[in-house]
PAZAPA-4460 file (N, C-alpha, C; in steps of 0.05 Angstrom, whole numbers, plus 32768, in hexadecimal, padded with zeros to 4 digits):
% residues 115
    n_x    n_y    n_z   ca_x   ca_y   ca_z    c_x    c_y    c_z   seq   type   mol
   8452   87D9   878B   844A   87F3   8781   8462   8806   8782     1      Q     A
   845E   881C   8772   8473   8830   8771   8465   884C   8773     2      V     A
   8470   885D   8783   8468   8879   8783   847E   8889   8775     3      Q     A
   8475   889C   8764   8487   88AE   8755   8481   88CA   875E     4      L     A
   8495   88D8   8769   8491   88F3   8773   84A1   8907   8763     5      V     A
   8493   8919   8756   84A0   892E   8746   84A5   8947   8757     6      E     A
   84B9   8956   8750   84BF   8970   875C   84CD   8981   8748     7      S     A
   84CD   899B   874D   84DD   89AE   873D   84CD   89C0   872B     8      G     A
   84B3   89BC   872A   84A3   89CE   8719   84A1   89EA   8724     9      G     A
   8496   89FC   8714   8493   8A17   871D   848E   8A2A   8706    10      G     A
   8491   8A44   870C   848D   8A59   86F9   84A8   8A63   86EE    11      L     A
   84AB   8A65   86D4   84C4   8A6E   86C8   84BE   8A80   86B0    12      V     A
   84CF   8A93   86AB   84CB   8AA4   8694   84D3   8A96   867A    13      Q     A
   84C8   8A9E   8664   84D0   8A93   864A   84EE   8A95   8646    14      P     A
   84FA   8A7F   863C   8517   8A7D   8639   8526   8A73   8651    15      G     A
   8518   8A70   8667   8524   8A66   8680   8526   8A48   8681    16      G     A
   852F   8A3E   8698   8534   8A22   869C   8527   8A18   86B6    17      S     A
   8520   89FE   86B6   8516   89F1   86CE   8520   89D4   86CE    18      L     A
   8524   89C9   86E5   852C   89AD   86E8   8516   899E   86F8    19      T     A
   850C   8989   86EB   84F8   8978   86F9   8506   895E   8702    20      L     A
   84FD   8955   8719   8508   893C   8724   84F1   8929   872A    21      S     A
   84F6   8910   8728   84E2   88FB   872E   84F1   88E6   873F    22      C     A
   84E6   88E2   8758   84F3   88CF   876A   84DF   88B9   876F    23      T     A
   84E7   88A0   8768   84D5   8889   876D   84D9   887E   8789    24      P     A
   84C4   8870   8792   84C5   8864   87AD   84D4   884A   87AE    25      S     A
   84DB   883F   8796   84EC   8827   8794   8506   882D   8786    26      R     A
   8518   881B   8787   8531   881D   8779   852C   8824   875B    27      D     A
   8536   883A   8752   8530   8843   8737   853A   882F   8722    28      I     A
   854D   881E   872A   8558   880B   8717   8543   87F5   870F    29      A     A
   852E   87F2   871F   851A   87DD   8718   8502   87E9   8709    30      V     A
   8502   8802   8705   84EC   880F   86F7   84F4   8814   86DA    31      I     A
   84E2   880A   86C9   84E8   880A   86AC   84DB   8821   869E    32      R     A
   84E7   8829   8687   84DA   883C   8675   84D2   8856   8682    33      G     A
   84E3   8862   8692   84DC   887B   86A0   84DC   8892   868C    34      M     A
   84C9   88A4   8691   84C7   88BB   867F   84B6   88D1   868B    35      G     A
   84B4   88E7   867B   84A4   88FE   8683   848F   8903   866E    36      W     A
   8478   890A   8678   8461   8912   8667   8457   892D   8671    37      Y     A
   8446   8939   8661   843A   8953   8669   841E   8955   865F    38      R     A
   840E   8965   866D   83F2   8969   8665   83E9   8985   866B    39      Q     A
   83DA   8990   8658   83CE   89AA   865C   83AF   89A6   865C    40      T     A
   83A1   89B9   8668   8383   89B6   866A   8377   89B2   864E    41      P     A
   8366   899F   864C   8357   899A   8633   8366   898A   861F    42      G     A
   837F   8982   8625   838F   8973   8612   8397   8958   861E    43      K     A
   839E   8946   860C   83A7   892C   8616   83C4   892E   8620    44      Q     A
   83CA   891C   8632   83E5   891B   863D   83F8   8913   8626    45      R     A
   840F   8922   8624   8422   891C   860F   843D   8914   861A    46      E     A
   8449   8902   860C   8464   88F9   8613   8478   890F   860E    47      W     A
   848C   8912   8620   84A1   8926   861E   84BC   8919   8619    48      V     A
   84C3   8906   862A   84DE   88FA   8628   84DF   88E1   8638    49      A     A
   84F1   88CE   8630   84F4   88B5   863E   8511   88AD   863F    50      S     A
   8517   889C   8653   8531   8890   8655   852D   8873   865B    51      V     A
   853D   8861   864E   853A   8845   8652   8553   8839   865E    52      V     A
   8552   8820   8666   8569   8813   8671   8581   8815   865D    53      S     A
   8598   881B   8668   85AF   8820   8657   85B3   883D   8651    54      G     A
   859F   884D   8658   85A3   886A   8655   8599   8876   863B    55      G     A
   858E   8867   8629   8584   8872   8610   856D   8885   8616    56      A     A
   856C   889B   8607   8557   88B0   860C   8548   88B6   85F2    57      T     A
   8530   88C0   85F5   8520   88C9   85DE   8510   88E1   85E6    58      A     A
   850B   88F3   85D3   84FD   890C   85D9   84E8   8911   85C4    59      Y     A
   84D3   891E   85CD   84BF   8929   85BA   84CC   893F   85A9    60      A     A
   84C3   8942   8591   84CF   8956   857F   84CD   8972   858B    61      D     A
   84B8   8977   859A   84B3   8992   85A4   84C7   899A   85BA    62      S     A
   84D5   8987   85C6   84E8   898D   85DB   8505   8986   85D4    63      V     A
   8508   8978   85BE   8523   896F   85B6   8536   8987   85B4    64      K     A
   854D   8984   85C0   8561   8999   85C0   855E   89AD   85D7    65      G     A
   8548   89AC   85E5   8543   89BE   85FC   8542   89AF   8616    66      R     A
   8537   8997   8616   8533   8987   862E   8547   8970   862E    67      F     A
   8550   8969   8646   8562   8952   864A   8558   8941   8661    68      T     A
   8556   8927   865B   854D   8914   8670   8564   8902   8677    69      I     A
   8566   88FC   8690   8579   88E8   8699   8570   88DB   86B2    70      W     A
   857A   88C3   86B6   8572   88B2   86CC   858B   88AC   86DC    71      R     A
   858B   88B5   86F5   85A2   88B2   8705   859D   889C   871A    72      D     A
   85A7   8884   8714   85A2   886E   8725   85B0   8872   8741    73      N     A
   85C6   8880   8741   85D4   8884   875A   85C4   8896   876C    74      A     A
   85B8   88AB   8761   85A8   88BE   8771   858A   88B8   8770    75      N     A
   8583   88A1   8765   8567   8897   8765   8553   88AB   875C    76      I     A
   8559   88BA   8746   8544   88CC   873C   8546   88CE   871D    77      R     A
   852F   88D6   8712   852E   88DC   86F5   852C   88FA   86F3    78      L     A
   853C   8906   86E2   853D   8923   86E0   8537   892C   86C3    79      T     A
   8529   8943   86C1   8523   894F   86A8   852D   896C   86A9    80      L     A
   8542   8972   869B   854C   898D   8699   853F   899B   8682    81      Q     A
   8531   89B1   8687   8522   89BF   8672   852E   89DB   866E    82      M     A
   8539   89E0   8656   8545   89FA   864F   8535   8A07   8639    83      N     A
   853A   8A21   8636   852D   8A31   8621   850E   8A2D   8622    84      S     A
   8503   8A2F   8639   84E7   8A29   863C   84D6   8A3E   862E    85      L     A
   84C0   8A34   8623   84AD   8A44   8614   8491   8A42   8621    86      D     A
   8480   8A57   861E   8465   8A54   8629   8456   8A3B   8621    87      P     A
   845D   8A30   8609   8451   8A17   8600   8458   89FF   8611    88      E     A
   846D   8A02   8621   8475   89ED   8633   8465   89EC   864E    89      D     A
   8454   8A00   8652   8444   8A01   866A   8432   89E9   866B    90      T     A
   8433   89DA   8681   8423   89C2   8684   8428   89B6   86A0    91      A     A
   8419   89A2   86A6   841F   8991   86BD   8431   897A   86B3    92      V     A
   8448   8977   86BF   845B   8962   86B7   8459   894A   86C9    93      Y     A
   8458   8933   86BD   8455   891A   86CC   846D   8907   86C7    94      Y     A
   8475   88FB   86DB   848A   88E6   86D9   847B   88CB   86D7    95      C     A
   8486   88B8   86C8   8479   889E   86C4   848E   8889   86C2    96      A     A
   8487   8871   86CA   8498   885A   86C8   8489   8840   86CC    97      G     A
   8495   882A   86C5   8488   8810   86C7   8497   87FD   86DA    98      S     A
   8488   87EF   86EA   8493   87DD   86FE   8482   87C4   86FE    99      Y     A
   848F   87AD   86F8   8481   8793   86F8   8469   8794   86E5   100      R     A
   846C   87A0   86CE   8457   87A0   86BA   8441   87B5   86BE   101      G     A
   8442   87C5   86D2   842E   87D9   86D8   843A   87F5   86D5   102      R     A
   842A   8807   86C9   8433   8822   86C6   842B   8833   86DE   103      D     A
   843D   8845   86E6   8439   8857   86FC   843E   8873   86F4   104      Y     A
   842F   8886   8700   8431   88A2   86FB   8434   88B2   8714   105      W     A
   8443   88C8   8713   8445   88DA   8729   842C   88EC   872A   106      G     A
   842C   88FE   873E   8415   890F   8741   8416   8928   8730   107      Q     A
   842D   892D   8724   8430   8943   8712   843B   895C   871F   108      G     A
   8449   896C   8710   8454   8985   871A   844F   899B   8704   109      T     A
   8445   89B2   870D   843E   89C7   86FA   8456   89D6   86F1   110      Q     A
   8458   89DA   86D7   846D   89EB   86CB   845E   8A01   86BC   111      V     A
   8464   8A1A   86C3   8457   8A31   86B6   846D   8A43   86AB   112      T     A
   846B   8A48   8691   847F   8A59   8683   8470   8A72   867B   113      V     A
   8477   8A88   8688   8468   8AA1   8683   8479   8AB9   868C   114      S     A
   8475   8ACF   867E   8483   8AE7   8685   8471   8AF8   8697   115      S     A
***
């Protein structure tokens, strides 16, 4: 099994920045397809960004150019840098990854963008 623990959420004003971190309970090098998702009340969880082995990244159109994801094997965490935040980015953000063919999710961290 793998536990994924997110941190770094909070309240920020529009145009501000936040950094989310996800720390797995196992060596991050053995966890595949790590990424971030988000969900708002009444809506389905949506994919935000992913990083795969080798460092290739992908982003949802809604965050492209504003969010950056990277996986730091040396520091054993997955990070999502969020800039130019908009109230539309308000959501619970979840870290996800796959280990031995099974998908795992963190408990989520709330991000609120409001003035």
